[in-house]
Residue frames as a rotation matrix with the C-alpha (Angstrom) as fourth column:
MET 1
0.942 0.221 -0.252 -14.08
0.017 0.719 0.695 70.28
0.335 -0.659 0.674 202.68
SER 2
0.082 -0.968 -0.237 -10.22
0.782 0.210 -0.587 70.69
0.618 -0.138 0.774 202.93
LYS 3
-0.360 -0.174 0.917 -10.71
-0.229 -0.936 -0.268 74.09
0.905 -0.306 0.297 204.46
LEU 4
0.601 0.663 0.447 -13.02
-0.613 0.024 0.790 72.67
0.512 -0.749 0.421 207.20
THR 5
0.821 -0.331 -0.465 -10.67
0.467 0.858 0.213 69.87
0.328 -0.392 0.859 208.03
ALA 6
-0.279 -0.886 0.372 -7.75
0.485 -0.464 -0.741 72.44
0.829 -0.026 0.559 208.27
ALA 7
-0.186 0.258 0.948 -9.87
-0.507 -0.852 0.132 74.53
0.842 -0.456 0.289 210.77
LYS 8
0.643 0.645 -0.413 -10.69
-0.022 0.555 0.832 71.64
0.766 -0.526 0.371 213.10
PRO 9
-0.098 -0.694 -0.713 -7.43
0.870 0.288 -0.400 71.69
0.483 -0.660 0.575 215.14
THR 10
-0.822 -0.230 0.520 -7.97
0.088 -0.955 -0.283 75.51
0.562 -0.187 0.806 215.80
LEU 11
0.097 0.961 0.259 -11.61
-0.554 -0.163 0.816 74.96
0.827 -0.223 0.517 216.68
LEU 12
0.502 0.126 -0.855 -10.61
0.418 0.831 0.368 72.19
0.757 -0.542 0.365 219.10
ILE 13
-0.522 -0.757 -0.394 -8.11
0.743 -0.175 -0.646 74.23
0.420 -0.630 0.654 220.93
LEU 14
-0.647 0.424 0.634 -10.58
-0.350 -0.903 0.247 77.02
0.677 -0.062 0.733 221.29
ILE 15
0.321 0.916 -0.239 -13.13
-0.328 0.345 0.879 74.72
0.888 -0.204 0.412 222.75
VAL 16
0.214 -0.407 -0.888 -10.75
0.762 0.638 -0.109 73.18
0.611 -0.653 0.447 225.23
GLY 17
-0.813 -0.539 0.221 -9.62
0.280 -0.693 -0.664 76.69
0.511 -0.478 0.714 226.43
ILE 18
-0.305 0.742 0.597 -13.18
-0.609 -0.634 0.477 77.78
0.732 -0.219 0.645 227.05
LEU 19
0.604 0.536 -0.590 -13.94
0.104 0.681 0.725 74.56
0.790 -0.499 0.356 229.06
SER 20
-0.204 -0.785 -0.585 -10.72
0.781 0.229 -0.581 74.98
0.590 -0.575 0.566 231.01
LEU 21
-0.831 -0.207 0.516 -11.67
-0.063 -0.887 -0.458 78.45
0.553 -0.413 0.724 232.04
SER 22
0.069 0.982 0.176 -15.16
-0.598 -0.101 0.795 77.56
0.799 -0.160 0.580 232.97
ALA 23
0.512 0.035 -0.858 -13.83
0.435 0.851 0.294 74.74
0.741 -0.524 0.420 235.29
LEU 24
-0.666 -0.745 0.034 -11.81
0.368 -0.368 -0.854 77.30
0.649 -0.556 0.519 237.31
PRO 25
-0.174 0.562 -0.809 -13.22
0.946 -0.133 -0.296 78.56
-0.274 -0.816 -0.508 240.60
LEU 26
0.674 0.607 0.422 -14.96
0.712 -0.685 -0.153 81.93
0.196 0.403 -0.894 240.19
PRO 27
0.806 -0.378 -0.456 -12.31
-0.010 -0.778 0.628 84.06
-0.592 -0.501 -0.631 241.99
ALA 28
-0.174 -0.945 0.277 -9.67
0.247 0.231 0.941 82.64
-0.953 0.232 0.194 239.71
ALA 29
-0.061 0.306 0.950 -11.72
0.993 0.113 0.027 83.32
-0.099 0.945 -0.311 236.58
ILE 30
0.794 0.416 0.442 -12.34
0.422 -0.902 0.092 86.98
0.437 0.114 -0.892 237.51
ARG 31
-0.327 -0.899 0.291 -9.46
0.428 -0.415 -0.803 89.37
0.843 -0.138 0.521 238.21
PRO 32
0.148 0.439 -0.886 -9.82
0.989 -0.088 0.122 90.43
-0.024 -0.894 -0.447 241.96
GLN 33
0.530 0.090 0.843 -10.58
0.207 -0.978 -0.026 94.12
0.823 0.188 -0.537 242.55
VAL 34
-0.197 -0.731 -0.654 -7.71
0.934 0.062 -0.351 95.38
0.297 -0.680 0.671 244.62
LYS 35
0.770 0.519 -0.372 -8.51
0.626 -0.727 0.283 98.37
-0.124 -0.450 -0.884 246.87
PRO 36
0.428 -0.672 0.604 -6.24
0.277 -0.539 -0.796 101.33
0.860 0.508 -0.044 245.70
SER 37
-0.259 -0.593 -0.762 -3.59
0.942 0.020 -0.335 102.53
0.214 -0.805 0.554 248.01
LEU 38
0.424 0.438 -0.793 -4.20
0.664 -0.746 -0.057 105.89
-0.617 -0.502 -0.607 249.81
THR 39
-0.492 -0.670 -0.556 -1.65
0.098 -0.678 0.729 107.50
-0.865 0.304 0.399 247.48
GLU 40
-0.884 0.049 0.464 -4.01
0.465 0.176 0.868 106.79
-0.039 0.983 -0.178 244.58
VAL 41
0.053 0.960 -0.275 -7.17
0.945 -0.137 -0.296 108.56
-0.322 -0.244 -0.915 246.02
ASN 42
0.858 0.510 0.063 -7.86
0.483 -0.758 -0.439 111.54
-0.176 0.407 -0.896 243.90
ASN 43
0.426 -0.838 0.342 -4.18
0.575 -0.042 -0.817 111.76
0.699 0.545 0.464 243.00
GLN 44
0.685 -0.251 0.684 -3.23
-0.581 -0.754 0.305 113.11
0.439 -0.607 -0.663 246.35
GLN 45
-0.256 -0.845 -0.470 0.03
-0.082 0.504 -0.860 111.97
0.963 -0.181 -0.199 248.06
ILE 46
0.624 0.510 0.592 -1.49
-0.660 -0.062 0.749 110.66
0.419 -0.858 0.297 251.25
ALA 47
-0.229 -0.792 0.565 0.71
-0.973 0.211 -0.098 109.06
-0.041 -0.572 -0.819 253.79
LEU 48
-0.134 0.131 -0.982 0.90
-0.344 0.923 0.170 105.23
0.929 0.361 -0.079 253.61
SER 49
0.217 0.142 -0.966 1.21
0.775 0.576 0.259 104.95
0.593 -0.805 0.015 257.47
TRP 50
0.985 0.156 -0.070 1.57
0.154 -0.630 0.761 106.77
0.075 -0.760 -0.645 260.67
GLY 51
0.286 -0.956 -0.067 5.34
0.714 0.166 0.680 106.22
-0.639 -0.242 0.730 260.32
ASP 52
-0.140 -0.229 0.963 5.37
0.866 -0.501 0.006 108.65
0.481 0.835 0.268 257.29
ILE 53
0.776 0.419 0.471 3.81
0.125 -0.834 0.537 111.39
0.618 -0.358 -0.700 259.52
TRP 54
0.899 -0.345 -0.270 6.34
0.310 0.066 0.948 110.56
-0.309 -0.936 0.167 262.32
GLU 55
0.119 -0.876 0.467 9.39
0.986 0.159 0.047 110.88
-0.116 0.455 0.883 260.01
ARG 56
-0.109 -0.121 0.987 8.50
0.445 -0.894 -0.061 114.50
0.889 0.432 0.152 259.38
LEU 57
0.763 0.530 0.370 7.34
-0.054 -0.518 0.854 115.35
0.644 -0.671 -0.367 262.82
ARG 58
0.747 -0.520 -0.414 10.23
0.654 0.467 0.595 113.92
-0.116 -0.715 0.689 264.68
ARG 59
-0.219 -0.887 0.406 12.59
0.882 -0.358 -0.307 116.49
0.418 0.291 0.861 263.12
ARG 60
0.583 0.501 0.640 10.53
0.163 -0.843 0.512 119.32
0.796 -0.194 -0.574 264.82
LYS 61
-0.482 -0.674 -0.560 12.43
0.806 -0.090 -0.586 121.32
0.344 -0.734 0.586 267.48
GLY 62
0.586 0.809 -0.045 10.46
0.742 -0.514 0.430 123.61
0.325 -0.286 -0.901 269.77
ARG 63
0.012 -0.539 0.842 11.59
-0.108 -0.838 -0.535 126.94
0.994 -0.084 -0.068 271.20
LYS 64
-0.344 -0.317 -0.884 13.04
0.762 0.456 -0.460 126.88
0.548 -0.832 0.084 274.61
GLY 65
0.783 0.579 0.227 11.59
0.250 -0.627 0.738 128.70
0.570 -0.521 -0.636 277.57
SER 66
0.018 -0.750 0.662 13.62
-0.597 -0.539 -0.594 130.45
0.802 -0.384 -0.458 280.24
ARG 67
0.912 0.338 -0.233 14.74
-0.026 0.614 0.789 127.92
0.410 -0.713 0.569 282.87
GLY 68
0.494 -0.770 0.404 18.23
-0.809 -0.238 0.537 128.96
-0.318 -0.592 -0.741 283.91
GLU 69
-0.483 -0.835 -0.264 20.58
-0.861 0.508 -0.030 125.98
0.160 0.213 -0.964 284.30
ASP 70
-0.415 0.295 0.861 17.88
-0.438 0.764 -0.473 123.46
-0.797 -0.573 -0.188 285.20
LYS 71
-0.774 0.005 -0.633 17.70
-0.626 0.150 0.766 121.37
0.099 0.989 -0.112 282.14
ASP 72
-0.888 0.459 0.014 15.16
0.451 0.876 -0.169 119.04
-0.090 -0.144 -0.985 283.62
LYS 73
0.033 0.896 -0.442 12.60
0.530 -0.391 -0.753 121.79
-0.847 -0.210 -0.488 283.41
LEU 74
-0.913 -0.308 -0.268 13.52
-0.067 -0.535 0.842 122.98
-0.403 0.787 0.468 279.88
LEU 75
0.054 0.998 -0.018 10.37
0.170 -0.027 -0.985 124.04
-0.984 0.050 -0.171 278.09
CYS 76
-0.930 -0.367 -0.005 9.73
0.054 -0.150 0.987 123.62
-0.363 0.918 0.160 274.46
LEU 77
0.021 0.940 -0.341 6.66
-0.440 -0.298 -0.847 125.06
-0.898 0.168 0.407 272.56
ILE 78
-0.681 -0.268 0.682 5.84
0.351 0.697 0.624 122.62
-0.643 0.665 -0.381 269.74
ALA 79
-0.683 0.477 0.553 2.60
0.579 -0.108 0.808 123.53
0.445 0.872 -0.202 268.07
PRO 80
0.977 0.032 0.209 1.50
0.211 -0.218 -0.953 125.83
0.015 0.975 -0.220 266.67
GLY 81
0.326 -0.932 -0.161 5.11
-0.258 -0.251 0.933 125.94
-0.910 -0.262 -0.322 265.44
LYS 82
0.679 -0.129 -0.723 7.36
-0.734 -0.115 -0.669 125.22
0.003 0.985 -0.173 262.64
LEU 83
0.848 -0.512 0.136 9.64
0.507 0.859 0.072 122.24
-0.154 0.008 0.988 261.59
ARG 84
0.345 -0.853 -0.390 13.19
-0.259 -0.486 0.835 122.96
-0.902 -0.187 -0.389 262.04
GLY 85
-0.545 -0.693 0.472 14.97
0.274 0.384 0.882 123.19
-0.792 0.610 -0.019 258.65
GLU 86
0.005 0.629 0.777 11.92
0.997 0.057 -0.052 124.22
-0.077 0.775 -0.627 256.79
ASN 87
-0.278 -0.015 0.961 11.09
0.439 -0.891 0.113 127.78
0.855 0.453 0.254 255.47
GLU 88
-0.383 0.109 -0.917 11.08
0.906 -0.151 -0.396 129.85
-0.181 -0.983 -0.041 258.70
THR 89
-0.997 0.041 0.061 9.62
-0.030 -0.985 0.171 132.99
0.067 0.169 0.983 257.08
GLY 90
-0.358 0.931 0.069 6.04
-0.388 -0.216 0.896 134.21
0.849 0.294 0.439 257.69
THR 91
-0.378 0.351 0.857 3.60
-0.922 -0.059 -0.383 133.74
-0.084 -0.934 0.346 260.49
ILE 92
-0.992 0.062 0.106 2.54
0.059 0.998 -0.029 130.31
-0.107 -0.023 -0.994 261.48
LYS 93
-0.417 0.906 -0.072 -1.09
-0.826 -0.345 0.446 129.63
0.379 0.245 0.892 260.23
VAL 94
-0.899 0.272 0.344 -3.81
-0.055 0.708 -0.704 127.68
-0.435 -0.652 -0.621 261.92
TRP 95
-0.765 0.642 -0.059 -6.90
0.080 0.186 0.979 126.22
0.639 0.744 -0.194 260.32
GLY 96
-0.139 0.762 -0.633 -8.96
0.836 0.433 0.337 125.55
0.531 -0.482 -0.697 263.51
GLU 97
0.167 0.245 0.955 -10.59
-0.109 -0.958 0.265 128.43
0.980 -0.148 -0.133 265.35
GLN 98
0.822 0.020 0.570 -9.97
-0.570 0.025 0.821 126.65
0.002 -0.999 0.032 268.67
PRO 99
0.194 -0.795 -0.574 -6.20
-0.510 0.418 -0.752 125.53
0.838 0.439 -0.324 268.21
LEU 100
0.940 -0.103 -0.326 -4.56
0.313 0.642 0.700 122.88
0.137 -0.760 0.636 270.19
PHE 101
0.473 -0.815 0.335 -1.42
-0.771 -0.567 -0.290 124.00
0.426 -0.121 -0.897 271.98
VAL 102
0.928 -0.219 -0.301 1.27
0.264 0.958 0.116 121.43
0.263 -0.187 0.946 272.52
TRP 103
0.455 -0.817 0.353 4.54
-0.793 -0.552 -0.258 121.63
0.406 -0.163 -0.899 274.48
GLN 104
0.410 -0.405 -0.818 7.21
0.465 0.864 -0.194 119.58
0.785 -0.301 0.542 276.12
GLY 105
-0.737 -0.675 -0.039 8.30
0.349 -0.331 -0.877 120.20
0.579 -0.660 0.479 279.74
GLU 106
-0.244 0.678 -0.693 6.46
0.962 0.080 -0.261 121.82
-0.122 -0.731 -0.672 282.58
MET 107
-0.635 0.174 0.753 4.30
0.169 -0.919 0.355 124.83
0.754 0.352 0.554 282.17
LYS 108
-0.900 0.270 -0.343 2.60
0.276 -0.256 -0.927 126.66
-0.338 -0.928 0.156 285.17
GLY 109
0.161 0.943 -0.290 0.08
0.321 -0.328 -0.888 128.28
-0.933 0.050 -0.356 282.88
ILE 110
-0.510 -0.258 0.821 -0.62
0.851 -0.012 0.525 129.31
-0.125 0.966 0.226 279.28
GLU 111
-0.101 0.452 -0.886 -1.47
0.069 -0.885 -0.460 132.69
-0.992 -0.108 0.059 277.95
VAL 112
-0.292 -0.010 0.956 -2.91
0.955 0.060 0.292 133.67
-0.060 0.998 -0.008 274.53
GLY 113
0.129 0.268 -0.955 -3.08
0.374 -0.905 -0.204 137.26
-0.919 -0.331 -0.217 273.42
HIS 114
0.948 0.223 0.227 -3.24
0.303 -0.420 -0.855 139.78
-0.095 0.880 -0.466 270.61
LEU 115
0.154 -0.987 0.048 0.22
0.986 0.156 0.061 140.36
-0.067 0.038 0.997 269.15
ARG 116
-0.121 -0.195 0.973 -0.19
0.449 -0.885 -0.122 144.00
0.885 0.423 0.195 268.24
SER 117
0.479 0.298 0.826 -1.63
-0.484 -0.695 0.532 145.20
0.732 -0.654 -0.189 271.65
ASN 118
-0.655 -0.648 -0.390 0.11
-0.123 0.601 -0.790 142.37
0.746 -0.469 -0.473 273.59
LYS 119
-0.186 0.751 0.634 -3.29
-0.975 -0.222 -0.023 142.00
0.124 -0.622 0.773 275.43
VAL 120
-0.989 -0.122 0.080 -3.86
-0.135 0.974 -0.181 138.64
-0.056 -0.190 -0.980 276.95
ILE 121
-0.246 0.956 -0.160 -7.36
-0.889 -0.157 0.429 137.34
0.385 0.248 0.889 275.98
TRP 122
0.803 0.485 -0.347 -7.16
-0.310 0.836 0.452 133.83
0.509 -0.255 0.822 277.55
SER 123
-0.322 -0.921 0.219 -5.18
-0.803 0.143 -0.579 132.24
0.502 -0.362 -0.785 280.24
GLN 124
0.792 0.577 -0.201 -5.32
-0.377 0.720 0.582 128.95
0.481 -0.385 0.788 282.17
THR 125
0.124 -0.712 0.691 -3.47
-0.975 0.041 0.218 127.47
-0.184 -0.701 -0.689 284.88
LEU 126
0.331 -0.028 -0.943 -1.97
-0.599 0.766 -0.233 123.93
0.730 0.642 0.237 284.37
GLU 127
0.913 -0.155 0.378 -1.25
-0.158 0.719 0.676 120.81
-0.376 -0.677 0.632 286.13
PRO 128
0.100 -0.978 -0.182 2.56
-0.721 -0.197 0.664 119.99
-0.686 0.065 -0.725 286.03
THR 129
-0.419 -0.127 0.899 1.80
0.302 0.914 0.270 116.72
-0.856 0.385 -0.344 283.86
THR 130
0.651 0.759 -0.027 -0.26
0.198 -0.204 -0.959 118.63
-0.733 0.619 -0.283 281.31
ASN 131
-0.458 -0.888 -0.045 1.31
0.293 -0.199 0.935 118.91
-0.839 0.415 0.351 277.91
ARG 132
-0.853 0.303 0.425 -1.52
0.375 -0.210 0.903 119.99
0.363 0.930 0.065 275.64
ILE 133
-0.344 0.847 -0.406 -4.72
0.357 -0.282 -0.891 122.20
-0.869 -0.451 -0.205 275.89
THR 134
-0.256 0.457 0.852 -7.39
0.940 -0.089 0.330 123.36
0.226 0.885 -0.407 273.49
TYR 135
-0.975 -0.130 0.179 -8.07
0.099 -0.980 -0.175 127.04
0.199 -0.152 0.968 273.34
GLN 136
-0.257 0.930 -0.264 -11.22
0.944 0.299 0.136 128.07
0.205 -0.214 -0.955 275.14
GLY 137
-0.657 -0.110 -0.746 -11.09
0.405 -0.886 -0.226 131.83
-0.636 -0.451 0.627 275.05
GLU 138
0.247 0.687 -0.684 -12.98
-0.307 -0.614 -0.727 134.46
-0.919 0.389 0.059 272.95
GLU 139
0.821 0.180 0.542 -13.38
0.415 0.465 -0.782 133.85
-0.393 0.867 0.307 269.19
LEU 140
-0.380 -0.923 -0.066 -10.09
0.314 -0.196 0.929 134.04
-0.870 0.332 0.364 267.26
GLN 141
0.602 0.600 -0.528 -10.51
-0.188 -0.535 -0.823 136.18
-0.776 0.595 -0.209 264.18
PRO 142
0.603 -0.401 0.690 -9.27
0.783 0.464 -0.415 135.30
-0.154 0.790 0.593 260.60
GLU 143
0.313 -0.670 0.673 -6.12
0.598 -0.412 -0.688 136.99
0.738 0.618 0.271 259.47
GLN 144
0.738 -0.148 0.659 -5.30
-0.527 -0.737 0.424 138.32
0.423 -0.660 -0.621 263.00
ASN 145
-0.081 -0.897 -0.435 -1.96
-0.099 0.441 -0.892 137.64
0.992 -0.030 -0.125 264.67
TYR 146
0.883 0.337 0.328 -2.03
-0.371 0.069 0.926 136.16
0.289 -0.939 0.186 268.06
PHE 147
-0.286 -0.944 -0.163 0.76
-0.617 0.312 -0.722 134.69
0.733 -0.106 -0.672 270.41
TRP 148
0.834 0.518 -0.190 0.89
-0.186 0.588 0.788 131.93
0.520 -0.621 0.586 272.87
ARG 149
-0.210 -0.975 0.074 3.36
-0.337 0.001 -0.942 131.49
0.918 -0.222 -0.328 275.78
GLU 150
-0.224 0.087 -0.971 3.82
0.785 0.606 -0.127 130.23
0.577 -0.791 -0.204 279.28
THR 151
0.739 0.409 0.535 2.39
-0.023 -0.778 0.628 132.42
0.673 -0.476 -0.566 282.08
VAL 152
-0.027 -0.894 -0.447 5.47
0.838 0.224 -0.498 133.58
0.545 -0.388 0.743 283.95
PRO 153
0.271 0.049 -0.961 6.32
0.782 -0.594 0.190 136.19
-0.561 -0.803 -0.199 286.66
LEU 154
0.962 0.259 0.091 6.57
0.264 -0.777 -0.572 139.74
-0.078 0.574 -0.815 285.26
ASP 155
0.569 -0.771 -0.286 10.22
-0.592 -0.625 0.509 140.11
-0.571 -0.121 -0.812 285.89
THR 156
-0.434 -0.678 0.593 11.18
0.140 0.600 0.788 137.37
-0.890 0.425 -0.165 283.34
LEU 157
-0.232 0.256 -0.938 10.79
-0.902 -0.418 0.109 137.46
-0.364 0.872 0.328 279.59
PRO 158
0.191 0.386 0.902 8.80
-0.129 0.921 -0.367 134.52
-0.973 -0.047 0.226 278.30
THR 159
-0.946 -0.324 0.025 9.35
-0.070 0.278 0.958 132.76
-0.317 0.904 -0.286 274.97
LYS 160
0.037 0.994 0.103 6.31
-0.099 0.106 -0.989 133.05
-0.994 0.027 0.103 272.84
ILE 161
-0.774 -0.172 0.610 5.08
0.492 0.445 0.749 131.93
-0.400 0.879 -0.259 269.43
THR 162
-0.496 0.555 -0.668 3.15
-0.603 -0.774 -0.195 133.96
-0.625 0.306 0.718 266.98
PHE 163
-0.791 0.127 0.599 0.34
0.411 0.834 0.367 132.50
-0.453 0.537 -0.712 265.01
ARG 164
-0.667 0.588 -0.457 -2.52
-0.646 -0.762 -0.039 133.57
-0.371 0.269 0.889 262.80
ILE 165
-0.085 0.752 0.654 -5.94
0.235 0.653 -0.720 132.06
-0.968 0.093 -0.232 261.99
MET 166
-0.852 -0.323 0.411 -6.10
0.424 0.033 0.905 131.73
-0.306 0.946 0.109 258.17
ASN 167
-0.789 0.524 -0.322 -8.35
-0.581 -0.807 0.111 133.61
-0.202 0.275 0.940 256.13
LYS 168
-0.002 0.942 0.335 -11.95
-0.608 0.265 -0.748 132.66
-0.794 -0.205 0.573 255.43
GLU 169
0.555 0.178 -0.813 -11.34
-0.831 0.174 -0.529 131.58
0.047 0.968 0.245 251.84
ASP 170
-0.364 -0.802 -0.474 -8.47
-0.717 0.566 -0.407 129.33
0.594 0.191 -0.781 252.69
ARG 171
-0.743 0.193 0.641 -10.20
-0.490 0.495 -0.717 127.81
-0.456 -0.847 -0.273 255.64
GLU 172
0.344 0.934 -0.092 -13.28
-0.635 0.159 -0.756 127.02
-0.692 0.319 0.648 253.46
LEU 173
0.327 -0.253 -0.910 -11.10
-0.864 0.310 -0.397 125.52
0.383 0.916 -0.117 250.79
ILE 174
-0.785 -0.620 -0.014 -9.43
-0.521 0.671 -0.528 123.12
0.337 -0.407 -0.849 253.23
SER 175
-0.370 0.737 0.566 -12.84
-0.496 0.358 -0.791 122.18
-0.785 -0.573 0.233 254.66
THR 176
0.592 0.634 -0.498 -14.05
-0.766 0.251 -0.591 121.33
-0.250 0.731 0.634 251.18
GLU 177
-0.079 -0.745 -0.663 -10.94
-0.761 0.474 -0.442 119.28
0.644 0.470 -0.604 250.45
LEU 178
-0.874 -0.218 0.434 -11.28
-0.469 0.611 -0.638 117.28
-0.126 -0.761 -0.637 253.70
ALA 179
0.004 0.957 0.290 -14.96
-0.588 0.237 -0.774 116.67
-0.809 -0.167 0.563 253.05
GLU 180
0.573 0.113 -0.812 -14.28
-0.805 0.264 -0.531 115.49
0.155 0.958 0.242 249.50
LEU 181
-0.444 -0.828 -0.343 -11.39
-0.691 0.560 -0.457 113.29
0.570 0.034 -0.821 250.76
GLU 182
-0.694 0.308 0.651 -13.48
-0.496 0.451 -0.742 111.69
-0.522 -0.838 -0.160 253.47
SER 183
0.340 0.939 -0.047 -16.25
-0.664 0.205 -0.719 110.96
-0.666 0.276 0.693 251.09
GLN 184
0.361 -0.245 -0.900 -14.01
-0.771 0.464 -0.435 109.20
0.524 0.851 -0.022 248.55
LEU 185
-0.759 -0.643 0.097 -12.37
-0.578 0.598 -0.555 107.12
0.299 -0.478 -0.826 251.27
LYS 186
-0.355 0.705 0.614 -15.77
-0.508 0.406 -0.760 106.06
-0.785 -0.581 0.215 252.73
THR 187
0.506 0.684 -0.525 -17.02
-0.811 0.171 -0.559 105.22
-0.293 0.709 0.641 249.27
LYS 188
0.140 -0.597 -0.790 -13.94
-0.666 0.533 -0.521 103.04
0.732 0.599 -0.323 248.50
GLY 189
0.728 0.258 -0.636 -14.42
0.145 0.847 0.511 101.14
0.670 -0.464 0.579 251.87
TYR 190
-0.404 -0.912 0.066 -11.61
0.124 -0.126 -0.984 102.71
0.907 -0.389 0.164 253.98
THR 191
0.165 0.438 -0.884 -11.95
0.919 0.257 0.299 102.66
0.358 -0.861 -0.360 257.79
GLU 192
0.948 0.295 0.120 -12.20
0.213 -0.866 0.453 105.49
0.237 -0.403 -0.884 260.20
SER 193
0.495 -0.850 -0.178 -8.55
0.338 -0.001 0.941 104.99
-0.801 -0.526 0.287 261.15
ASP 194
-0.159 -0.517 0.841 -7.68
0.968 0.086 0.236 105.48
-0.195 0.851 0.487 257.56
ILE 195
0.459 0.588 0.666 -9.75
0.637 -0.741 0.214 108.67
0.619 0.326 -0.715 257.33
ILE 196
0.952 -0.168 -0.256 -8.08
0.123 -0.556 0.822 110.09
-0.281 -0.814 -0.509 260.47
LEU 197
0.106 -0.982 0.157 -4.68
0.661 0.187 0.726 109.34
-0.743 0.027 0.669 258.95
ALA 198
-0.132 -0.012 0.991 -5.60
0.946 -0.301 0.123 111.04
0.297 0.954 0.051 255.67
ARG 199
0.835 0.464 0.295 -6.80
0.357 -0.866 0.350 114.15
0.417 -0.187 -0.889 257.57
VAL 200
0.635 -0.692 -0.345 -3.63
0.313 -0.179 0.933 114.31
-0.707 -0.700 0.103 259.64
ASN 201
-0.157 -0.783 0.601 -1.63
0.844 0.210 0.494 113.97
-0.513 0.585 0.628 256.49
HIS 202
0.305 0.405 0.862 -3.55
0.839 -0.542 -0.042 116.68
0.450 0.736 -0.505 254.67
PHE 203
1.000 -0.002 0.018 -2.80
-0.012 -0.811 0.586 119.17
0.013 -0.586 -0.810 257.52
ALA 204
0.487 -0.872 -0.046 0.77
0.301 0.119 0.946 117.98
-0.820 -0.474 0.320 257.73
LYS 205
0.048 -0.329 0.943 1.47
0.996 0.086 -0.021 118.52
-0.074 0.941 0.332 254.09
GLN 206
0.394 0.225 0.891 0.55
0.422 -0.906 0.042 122.21
0.817 0.359 -0.452 254.66
LYS 207
-0.579 -0.803 -0.139 2.56
0.382 -0.117 -0.917 122.45
0.720 -0.584 0.375 257.83
LEU 208
0.051 0.773 0.633 -0.59
-0.631 -0.466 0.620 122.84
0.774 -0.431 0.464 259.94
TRP 209
-0.586 -0.376 -0.718 0.86
0.079 0.856 -0.512 120.86
0.807 -0.356 -0.472 262.77
SER 210
-0.828 0.411 0.382 -1.51
-0.518 -0.298 -0.801 122.16
-0.216 -0.861 0.460 265.54
ASP 211
0.178 0.939 -0.296 -4.44
-0.975 0.129 -0.180 121.03
-0.131 0.320 0.938 263.37
ALA 212
0.007 -0.121 -0.993 -2.76
-0.503 0.858 -0.108 117.66
0.864 0.500 -0.055 262.54
LEU 213
-0.870 -0.406 -0.278 -2.04
0.026 0.527 -0.850 116.82
0.492 -0.747 -0.448 266.12
GLN 214
-0.564 0.776 0.282 -5.49
-0.721 -0.297 -0.626 117.97
-0.402 -0.556 0.727 267.24
THR 215
0.263 0.600 -0.755 -6.87
-0.870 0.487 0.084 115.50
0.418 0.635 0.650 264.66
ALA 216
-0.313 -0.434 -0.845 -4.76
-0.141 0.901 -0.411 112.67
0.939 -0.009 -0.343 266.00
TYR 217
-0.988 -0.149 0.052 -5.61
-0.055 0.018 -0.998 113.40
0.147 -0.989 -0.025 269.57
SER 218
-0.371 0.926 0.063 -9.40
-0.921 -0.376 0.100 113.50
0.117 -0.021 0.993 268.69
VAL 219
-0.008 0.266 -0.964 -9.53
-0.198 0.945 0.262 109.79
0.980 0.193 0.045 268.91
GLU 220
0.569 0.280 0.773 -10.76
-0.763 -0.172 0.624 108.85
0.308 -0.945 0.116 272.35
ASN 221
0.574 -0.322 0.753 -9.26
-0.355 0.731 0.583 105.42
-0.738 -0.601 0.306 272.64
PRO 222
0.406 -0.439 -0.802 -6.41
-0.902 -0.051 -0.428 105.16
0.147 0.897 -0.416 270.04
SER 223
0.512 -0.281 0.812 -5.05
-0.134 0.908 0.398 101.84
-0.848 -0.313 0.427 269.21
GLY 224
0.709 -0.279 0.647 -2.63
0.674 0.536 -0.507 100.18
-0.206 0.797 0.569 266.80
GLU 225
-0.136 -0.782 0.608 -0.44
0.914 -0.336 -0.228 102.46
0.383 0.525 0.761 264.67
LEU 226
0.309 0.299 0.903 -2.16
0.046 -0.953 0.300 105.67
0.950 -0.052 -0.308 265.99
ALA 227
0.992 0.076 0.099 -1.42
-0.096 -0.039 0.995 104.73
0.079 -0.996 -0.032 269.63
ASP 228
0.315 -0.947 0.054 2.20
0.908 0.318 0.272 103.99
-0.275 -0.037 0.961 268.64
PHE 229
-0.052 -0.335 0.941 2.49
0.620 -0.750 -0.232 107.40
0.783 0.571 0.247 266.96
ILE 230
0.693 0.304 0.654 1.16
-0.253 -0.747 0.615 109.22
0.675 -0.592 -0.440 270.04
ALA 231
0.909 -0.388 -0.154 3.51
0.319 0.410 0.855 107.22
-0.269 -0.826 0.496 272.28
GLN 232
-0.007 -0.929 0.371 6.58
0.994 -0.047 -0.099 108.03
0.109 0.368 0.923 270.04
PHE 233
0.161 0.077 0.984 5.50
0.330 -0.944 0.020 111.65
0.930 0.322 -0.177 269.90
GLU 234
0.842 0.367 0.394 5.23
-0.192 -0.479 0.856 111.93
0.504 -0.797 -0.333 273.65
ALA 235
0.742 -0.670 -0.028 8.53
0.479 0.500 0.721 110.18
-0.469 -0.548 0.692 274.39
HIS 236
0.303 -0.710 0.636 10.56
0.879 -0.050 -0.474 112.17
0.368 0.702 0.609 271.86
ASN 237
-0.044 -0.418 -0.907 12.87
0.653 -0.699 0.290 115.02
-0.756 -0.580 0.304 272.88
PHE 238
0.555 0.360 0.750 11.76
0.814 -0.421 -0.400 118.07
0.172 0.833 -0.527 270.92
CYS 239
0.814 -0.327 -0.480 13.98
-0.015 -0.838 0.545 120.50
-0.580 -0.437 -0.687 272.76
PRO 240
0.800 -0.600 -0.002 16.83
-0.022 -0.026 -0.999 121.75
0.600 0.799 -0.034 270.46
PRO 241
0.287 -0.828 -0.482 20.45
0.920 0.378 -0.103 121.08
0.268 -0.413 0.870 271.49
GLU 242
0.633 -0.127 -0.764 22.22
0.393 -0.797 0.458 123.68
-0.667 -0.590 -0.455 273.51
């Protein structure tokens, strides 16, 4: 009997605690499920915002074209290209078979050709305000080196950038990674904007800037942070200092 008497205070405290918990609203009684940040998805370091992408991209400096002393017409070839200060060895790789070419300044036309033979396989005249174009020529082959440059008179030497379509195995690996990433994000309730950001960052981490920018520009009517990112990109001076 003495044991039962001694246990009464403990039993009373337990009953009061249970009644107090049941009196709480349901959201308070259950720990809310917080959507994980993009950095936690599949242990991949995905950018938290477009600002993270911009911080890397704004350090890019394109190669200058030949423009004499007229600095207002200075031409900078941006992508495919490399970030200044990063490892500059090796040929620039591109994932997409129809790469996006991006530049700053005025180009009268663009040429793409085989590097070994110097044969032009695609050319296109451009409007003065155009600053990007998607390749529309013959199919580019994996592991082949190509160049892109401005179309210029024959008596001048144009600046050109060399690039290579990556091999089939690497392309398929990236395609698989992107598909898995998109599936995970959709399952966890992320928006299409989040998925675009994740794809852009996946390319950016591998220095595939043509593919990253092509993904960003694929949105027809960008808004919010993506619109701000594009506006910053187009307003930034990518030409290297003299």
